[in-house]
N, C-alpha and C positions, 0 to 999 in steps of 0.2 A: 899342312892344308886339305881339308878334303877332295877323295874322288869324286864322288859322290853325294849329292843333296838329295834327301825326303823331304819334302815340305807334305804340313798335311793344311788344308785352308779352311777359314767358313767365315760369314759374315748372314749379317741378318736382323729383323728390323722388325719392333711390337708396332702393327700396323704395317699400310703400305702405301704412300710413305709414312714414317713413325720415327722414334729414336731407334736408331740403327747401332751395328758395332759390326767389326769386320779382327778376323786375327791367323796366326798360323803359328805351326809350331817347324821347326826344321831341325831335323834330326843327320846323321852321316851313315854311313851303308854298314854299320854294326849296331847302331840303335843310338845311338848316344847324342843325347837335346845337346845341339850345340845354339839353338835360340827360339826363345816364346814373345810373340808380341800380341799384344790388345790394341782395338784402338776405337772407339768410341766417336763414332760418327756424326750426332746432331743428328739432325732429321734427315731421311734415306729412305728409299725405298729396298726391298729384297736385293734386289740386281744387281744397284751402285756395292752395296753392301760386298754382295761376294766376288763383284770384279776387283774393288781394292785389296780383298785378304788376298785375292791371286797379284795383284798388282803389288805391294807391300813384300809377298813371299817371293818373291823375281828378285825384288831388288834386295833383296837382306843376302838370296839365296847367291846373286849374281856376286857381291861382297866378299864372298867366302875360297873365290876363284875356282869352284867347281866346276867339270865342265862338263856334269851329268845334273840332269835335276827330274826328279818321279815326283809329282805333285797329287795328291788325294783330295777330292773333293765332291762334296755332295750334292751337287749342284750339275745336273746331269743338262741344264741350259747353257749355264759358262761351258762348260768340255765343249758342247754344236756348238760356241760362238765362237772359241778358241780355235776349234778343228776345225770350221768352214763349212760345217756341214748346215748352218741355220745361218740365216740372219741378223746381226745380232740388233737389236735395240740401239745397243750405245758402241753405238763402231767405234767409234773415237776411244773409247776404253778399251776394245777388243784388238785398234790397232795397235796401241799404246803398248799394249803385253804381248802381241805377236811379235812387229816389229823391233819394236826397242829393247826386250829382252831375252822372250821364252825362245826365239828362232836363235839366240846367240849362243846357245848351249846348244856341245855337241852332237849330247845324245839328252831325247828330253823328250816326258812320258806325258802325257795326263790323263786320268784315271775318275770317274766320275760313279754314279749308284751302284752300279757291280760291285764296286769295292767299299762297301763303307763297310768300316769297323768298330773295334771300340774306339782307337785312339780318335777319331774322328764325333764318335758321341762324346766322348769329354769335353773335345771343344767345341761342342754345340751348346753343353752347360756353360763353357766358360766366356765365349757369346752373349748367351743369356742374360747370367751375371753383370758382365759390364751393361747391358744393356737397361738392365731391371734394378739391377742396387745403385752402379756407380753413376748410373745414363743424371738424372735425377738431378745428383750433386756436383758435376762436372758441369752441365749448360752448354758449352762450347767443346767443340769435335777438339779430341786430344788425344796422343797417345797415353795408354794405361799399361802396369805391368801385368801379364799373364800369366796365368796358374794354371796347370794344366797337372 
């Protein structure tokens, strides 16, 4: 069981709202990938896609049994909402993430725009591919394999 999980998350939509996808990768503290998952959401806003990626990563991280979690997101808005520095548009999603899952980790960090890196750029491309390539063929929201 890993002691620390590092999650890279992303979500996006084409149009706002429009066809949307969300996804995450989980690695351990050595950088070994534990899980990668993408989700076609159907029609949703960019914010819903970002929140979904966060919540799905939290669910998967909790299943590992790790007590420490670091999350990297390119959404400064999501970071401010979770840290309660800005009133969220989708308070129910933020509360679900904070109360039900994020706050349960003994040690937790959430990083936004200042921590963009190559892994997040690769993940952005994956989300775009799910929306643009797979989305029209999937029709309904569903899980799809992640390739990072």
